[in-house]
C-alpha atoms as an extended CHARMM CRD file, in Angstrom:
* protein
*
        82  EXT
         1         1  TYR       CA             82.7990000000      109.7010000000       83.1460000000  PROA      1               0.0000000000
         2         2  GLY       CA             84.5810000000      106.7570000000       84.5210000000  PROA      2               0.0000000000
         3         3  ALA       CA             87.9060000000      105.2320000000       84.9000000000  PROA      3               0.0000000000
         4         4  TRP       CA             88.8740000000      103.4040000000       82.1670000000  PROA      4               0.0000000000
         5         5  ILE       CA             91.4140000000      100.3760000000       82.8510000000  PROA      5               0.0000000000
         6         6  VAL       CA             94.7070000000      100.6540000000       81.1540000000  PROA      6               0.0000000000
         7         7  ARG       CA             98.1550000000       99.3470000000       80.8420000000  PROA      7               0.0000000000
         8         8  GLY       CA            100.6640000000      101.3230000000       82.6410000000  PROA      8               0.0000000000
         9         9  ASP       CA            103.0710000000      103.6720000000       81.1910000000  PROA      9               0.0000000000
        10        10  GLN       CA            106.3550000000      101.3770000000       82.3490000000  PROA      10              0.0000000000
        11        11  PRO       CA            106.9960000000       98.1540000000       79.3960000000  PROA      11              0.0000000000
        12        12  GLY       CA            105.0120000000       95.2080000000       80.3080000000  PROA      12              0.0000000000
        13        13  GLU       CA            103.0780000000       97.0660000000       82.9310000000  PROA      13              0.0000000000
        14        14  ALA       CA             99.6320000000       95.5120000000       83.1930000000  PROA      14              0.0000000000
        15        15  ALA       CA             96.2990000000       97.0810000000       83.2290000000  PROA      15              0.0000000000
        16        16  ILE       CA             95.4950000000       94.1700000000       85.5140000000  PROA      16              0.0000000000
        17        17  PHE       CA             97.9920000000       92.5090000000       87.9630000000  PROA      17              0.0000000000
        18        18  PRO       CA             97.4220000000       88.7810000000       88.4320000000  PROA      18              0.0000000000
        19        19  GLY       CA             96.0800000000       87.4010000000       91.6440000000  PROA      19              0.0000000000
        20        20  SER       CA             95.1670000000       90.7710000000       92.2710000000  PROA      20              0.0000000000
        21        21  ALA       CA             91.2290000000       92.1070000000       93.7280000000  PROA      21              0.0000000000
        22        22  ALA       CA             90.8100000000       93.3130000000       90.0930000000  PROA      22              0.0000000000
        23        23  GLU       CA             91.0480000000       90.2150000000       88.7760000000  PROA      23              0.0000000000
        24        24  LYS       CA             89.2140000000       88.1890000000       91.1970000000  PROA      24              0.0000000000
        25        25  ALA       CA             86.5370000000       90.2620000000       90.0280000000  PROA      25              0.0000000000
        26        26  GLY       CA             86.9620000000       89.8540000000       86.6170000000  PROA      26              0.0000000000
        27        27  LEU       CA             87.1760000000       93.2460000000       85.6730000000  PROA      27              0.0000000000
        28        28  LYS       CA             89.6870000000       93.7360000000       82.5380000000  PROA      28              0.0000000000
        29        29  GLU       CA             91.7360000000       95.4190000000       80.3030000000  PROA      29              0.0000000000
        30        30  GLY       CA             89.3770000000       98.3830000000       78.2390000000  PROA      30              0.0000000000
        31        31  ASP       CA             86.8910000000       97.9120000000       80.8570000000  PROA      31              0.0000000000
        32        32  ILE       CA             85.3160000000      101.4420000000       81.9370000000  PROA      32              0.0000000000
        33        33  ILE       CA             84.4660000000      101.7700000000       85.6880000000  PROA      33              0.0000000000
        34        34  LEU       CA             81.3800000000      104.1300000000       86.2450000000  PROA      34              0.0000000000
        35        35  ASP       CA             80.7920000000      103.8890000000       89.5720000000  PROA      35              0.0000000000
        36        36  PHE       CA             81.5830000000      102.8020000000       92.8190000000  PROA      36              0.0000000000
        37        37  ASN       CA             79.3320000000      101.5270000000       95.2780000000  PROA      37              0.0000000000
        38        38  GLY       CA             76.5670000000      103.7690000000       94.0960000000  PROA      38              0.0000000000
        39        39  GLU       CA             79.3350000000      107.0670000000       93.6410000000  PROA      39              0.0000000000
        40        40  LYS       CA             79.4410000000      108.1280000000       89.9790000000  PROA      40              0.0000000000
        41        41  ILE       CA             83.1360000000      107.8620000000       88.8740000000  PROA      41              0.0000000000
        42        42  THR       CA             83.5230000000      111.7460000000       87.4110000000  PROA      42              0.0000000000
        43        43  VAL       CA             87.1010000000      114.2960000000       87.4000000000  PROA      43              0.0000000000
        44        44  GLU       CA             86.1670000000      115.3510000000       90.5390000000  PROA      44              0.0000000000
        45        45  ASN       CA             84.8290000000      112.8090000000       91.8550000000  PROA      45              0.0000000000
        46        46  ASN       CA             88.0430000000      110.0590000000       91.0200000000  PROA      46              0.0000000000
        47        47  LEU       CA             88.1500000000      106.3610000000       91.6920000000  PROA      47              0.0000000000
        48        48  ALA       CA             91.3560000000      107.1650000000       93.9640000000  PROA      48              0.0000000000
        49        49  LYS       CA             89.3510000000      109.6630000000       96.2390000000  PROA      49              0.0000000000
        50        50  ILE       CA             85.9120000000      107.6090000000       96.4130000000  PROA      50              0.0000000000
        51        51  ILE       CA             88.0140000000      104.0240000000       97.0590000000  PROA      51              0.0000000000
        52        52  MET       CA             90.0330000000      106.2430000000      100.1810000000  PROA      52              0.0000000000
        53        53  LYS       CA             86.4970000000      106.2100000000      102.1020000000  PROA      53              0.0000000000
        54        54  TYR       CA             86.9230000000      102.4010000000      102.1070000000  PROA      54              0.0000000000
        55        55  ASN       CA             89.0740000000       99.4550000000      103.9730000000  PROA      55              0.0000000000
        56        56  PRO       CA             90.6950000000       96.3850000000      101.9220000000  PROA      56              0.0000000000
        57        57  GLY       CA             88.1700000000       92.9170000000      102.6560000000  PROA      57              0.0000000000
        58        58  ASP       CA             85.3380000000       95.4340000000      102.1550000000  PROA      58              0.0000000000
        59        59  GLN       CA             82.3710000000       94.9160000000       99.5530000000  PROA      59              0.0000000000
        60        60  VAL       CA             81.9260000000       97.1010000000       97.2410000000  PROA      60              0.0000000000
        61        61  ILE       CA             79.4230000000       97.3800000000       93.9840000000  PROA      61              0.0000000000
        62        62  LEU       CA             80.8060000000       98.3720000000       90.4140000000  PROA      62              0.0000000000
        63        63  LYS       CA             79.1080000000       99.1430000000       87.7500000000  PROA      63              0.0000000000
        64        64  ILE       CA             81.3560000000       98.7990000000       84.5950000000  PROA      64              0.0000000000
        65        65  LEU       CA             81.2160000000       99.1260000000       80.7990000000  PROA      65              0.0000000000
        66        66  ARG       CA             82.3330000000       96.4390000000       78.6870000000  PROA      66              0.0000000000
        67        67  GLY       CA             82.1330000000       97.4980000000       74.9210000000  PROA      67              0.0000000000
        68        68  VAL       CA             78.5850000000       98.5200000000       74.7050000000  PROA      68              0.0000000000
        69        69  GLN       CA             77.0760000000       96.1780000000       77.4670000000  PROA      69              0.0000000000
        70        70  GLU       CA             77.3830000000       97.5270000000       81.2760000000  PROA      70              0.0000000000
        71        71  LYS       CA             78.3730000000       94.9650000000       83.9870000000  PROA      71              0.0000000000
        72        72  THR       CA             77.3280000000       95.1360000000       87.6060000000  PROA      72              0.0000000000
        73        73  VAL       CA             80.2410000000       93.6200000000       89.5550000000  PROA      73              0.0000000000
        74        74  ILE       CA             80.4580000000       92.7800000000       93.2700000000  PROA      74              0.0000000000
        75        75  THR       CA             84.0400000000       92.0120000000       94.5500000000  PROA      75              0.0000000000
        76        76  ASN       CA             86.1400000000       92.8440000000       97.6280000000  PROA      76              0.0000000000
        77        77  LEU       CA             88.8710000000       95.2530000000       98.2750000000  PROA      77              0.0000000000
        78        78  GLY       CA             92.3750000000       93.9860000000       98.2590000000  PROA      78              0.0000000000
        79        79  GLU       CA             95.3070000000       95.8660000000      100.1230000000  PROA      79              0.0000000000
        80        80  ARG       CA             95.8210000000       99.1310000000       99.2380000000  PROA      80              0.0000000000
        81        81  SER       CA             99.5840000000       99.5000000000       96.9980000000  PROA      81              0.0000000000
        82        82  GLU       CA            102.0140000000      101.8730000000       98.3690000000  PROA      82              0.0000000000
């Protein structure tokens, strides 16, 4: 379970965009977001579905896996991209 942070399919597409809320939260390529504000990320309950319940600026708590270590990150959501 979880959402793996990886580069996009297009050449030069970053996993984490400079200046984004993800970068400000300290997320890195290869991290796995395990849960979002207490909701476990699964195939049925994916990150896109969960994040739509929130608004830009909302403070959320992420549980991530980096290597073998779990971390908790508190961050504010950025603007939604189209």
